[in-house]
Steps between C-alpha positions, in 0.01 A plus 500: 500500500181424682156557322189508720158504331331787700174438304382284206150628446326706228362861550205375728722263709366176626260447672290753296262713698162336528589196297421154618660286233707194614835697458384804692360263777817274499664444832839434333712806573649455150173609350514838689678743258595848574568736204798391292844614619841349573787586749856465388789483746853461344839658463430724807184643349129463599263573212132462447330470162172696509328662804134380488215551738627229728858660535466575876382148582776343287773702657379407851467137412856483373645739774666714237689777692691662211414553139756608229240560226169407333506381148161587320357288216211749413255748652191294563373538852539130595873562445520857649234508776742477784709804447371690801653232723865572390485783754619239756816444305546871467497544878716186574740540212493885527479547127273488196438153362655449149228408240623353181254548229420621146341842426156353462513352836635810677217705334240244645647499852503890501137512392396231756699674786479842401500615870852365552630741243304810607690816598452458878729480808283223638760247632305172474483450126651192318825603345629331189794555266414406142782344286386454151580168321448391145613186320862538595658278768575675829623429855390555839823470688661178368167347394465493131154543352372465156165658407267288275207673333179307468152621399207510728231554217635828360704597819867437523600332815851434633612162591846437649774255474751448791757262375340159474167631635236666279176662631206584260167616623196653329611383141276403210751500232883511483695585199768277347761762599388495866461122502874471394597687818320229710657205326760308729335598810479219758184622696229671331199667672208589272139609532222248452162635576252217423424262224233720353619758230578851632588801295801630700641198697645155396264223544641180659552344174676812358735501799585142455574581124752761631635245741554239226670750275744635765556154655608623835590224758192625698206736427294653761149644424381827678226757464255225530119563549249293691418358161852339483383196704585354825876498575513125597320390185688737265837390649414145393363595156791736392823347329757387748720817431220746526363595856248742625673739734345582834524792746813462720684255273880563514748403234878496568685559173 
């Protein structure tokens, strides 16, 4: 299985519009972060987790020609803002794109893209096939997926475990029951917004607490804001088994 980090930034991305902080002004490409998403290629399937506003750019950069489905974590716009661009896959693959999500997320997508569900014969609308998921394990082909529920303030957000790889974004708290689902994973991905307290996202220290409890071989941090710090400095500052991810990073599992 190959995991590609399509984006590793928070809702505004990095650089932030009109910001001249040292991170936004950095010439290190690892400090440029599109909205957080990953591409999973394994067992004959090609899956994306979330379809944010940078979806088109991410698909072009990775030369994705076929898509078997989109796993959705929650309905916030920085994770759903690219749905109009699934039209290209509709045309090329000659079918609606399967979207795996809970009822809350489907409702959000339908509200944000109401024109796509209007009663019209207009042919150029994004076409999606919603497949509801809950806390139960499920499969996409031979790919086993275990949902993990985390809380983004008071909003439930889906994380996902694929064998020895676990992906968590937009978390502020994780219950003991859901933490138990993560234990034993070898590679953990978890959100880490910044050092300063935030009401709906893990701080860097809170993400490190999760990493210390899970004890994965390697933990990668994502959903990082421009307040996270410079990549080169944070890479040296973090524990040896914790790394900031960057856009385009590929893992072979």
